[in-house]
C-alpha positions, 0 to 999 in steps of 0.5 A: 291083087289090089286090096278092097279099099272101100271095105278097108275104109268101112272096117277102119271106120267101124273100128274107130267107132267101136273104140270111141264107144268103148272109151265113152262107156268106160268114162261113163262108168268111172265118172262118179269115181273120177274126182276121187280117182284124180285126188287119190292119184295126186295124194299117192304121188305127192306122199309116195316118199313118205310111204317109202320112209314109213316102209323102211322104218317098219322093216321093209314091210309094205302092208303096215306102211300102207295101213299107217298112211291110210290112218294118217289120211283118215285123221286129216278128216277126223281131227279137224271135226273133233276139234271143232265139235269139242270147241263148240260143246265146251263153250256153249255158255260163252256162245250163249253170252255172246248171243245175249251181248249181240242182242243188246248191242243191236238194241243200243245206239251205234258207236260214234266211230261207225258214223264217221266211216267214209261213204257208208258210215252214215247209212249204216248208223241210220239203219242201226238206229232204225233197227234199235227203235223197232219192236221185236215183232218188226225185227223178226219180220225184217229178219225172216227172209234172211233167216230163210235164206241162211237156213237154205244155205246151211242145208245145202252146205250140210249136203255138200259136207256129206258129199265131201266126206263121202268123196274123202273116204272114197279117195282114201280107199283108192289111195290105199290101193295105189299105195299097195300097188304103186310100182305096178301103176307107175310102170304101166304109166311109163309104158303107156307114155313111152308107147304114146310119145317115146322117150319124150313121153317118159320124160313128161311122165316123170316131170308130171310126178315132180310137178304134183309133188312140188305143188303139194309141198308148195300148197301145204307148206304155204298153208302151214306158214300162213295159218301160223302167222295169222294165228299169232296175230289173232293170239296177240290181238286177244281174239277168242279161240285162236287155236280153233281159228288157226285150224280153220285158216289152215283148212281154208288155205289148203282149199285156196280160199285163204285166211281172209274170211276169218281175218276179216271177222277178227279185224272187225271184232278187234276194232270194236273191242280194242279200238283203232290202234289194235284193229289197224295193227291186225289189219296190216298184219292180215293183209301181209298174211293174205298176200304173201302166199302169192310169192312163196307158193310158186317159189316152193313149187319151183324147187320141187319141179324143174319148170320155169317160174312163169309156167308154174304160176300160170299152171297154178292160177289157171288150173285153180280158175278152170278146175277148182282146187284140184286144178292146182295140181292139174294145171301145172301137170298139163303145162309141164307135159306140154312144155316137155313135149314142145321143148323136145320137138323143137330140139329134134327139129334143130338137130337136122339143120345143125348137122347139115350145116356141119357137113357142108 
């Protein structure tokens, strides 16, 4: 007796629609937590060896090790804020003096070297003289639109900072759960990968974990070296608050913005305070500090993940452009999985022709 094909087709279609609706509803529910979940998984995978070392150091007990790693993650948020607030509150008087000096500088005539700058020097000097000759009310009226824009920007940044803190706390909570149940999560991932693509899926999952650890090592080590070298340049050049600015440059380097915003302001300050020689020296050093990470980071990632260097570079840069900072990890992982499955598929295709040729 032949099966009822229209009935089977309808049932299969309804099953697919129900499965699609279930997947869509699940994604809709976890969407507010998706970014934190991805970051938590990335952090847990990258720092899993540290958790195992801490567990061994604490007598093989998982709970104290999880508590220690969670506290360390929270300190990553708290310590920079503490140093920033301490530095600002401890130098209120000096900041006020700088404000007065800036006001006096605006009211004075422009230095001669500004007018000698090519292309833009004459326009900047003329605009400076115009502002210096204006009355306080005219200056206030001129600066009002800029002040309004700056205020709106600051308020939007404060809101973004609040969301960032909330996401960080949520990421820390999810990471703590993954630390406590990491083996179960890894076993489930491997079973799912094997079910999806067989042995190639398991291999791709292992390589994805290696890629995450490699990217984490490359990003953190590069940020540390980049910020330390740039901070030494600020210290030698006499820039104020070198320790705080080094910390800011480290955070910017981890976020893949780089130390350039801090270095640009420091170079301008050194040019103004110490002259062309010191300013040019810091400029050359700053260019080196800003650019050497493009060579060092892929090399470090290559040591942590067994992938071609070109593939790693494309994953890091392409992921950063496509997904932002989290793309640093998503890009190499996606390309690692695709590369592994492609190589295994091509290798399997070569086995049959080679075997047939050997038989003949």
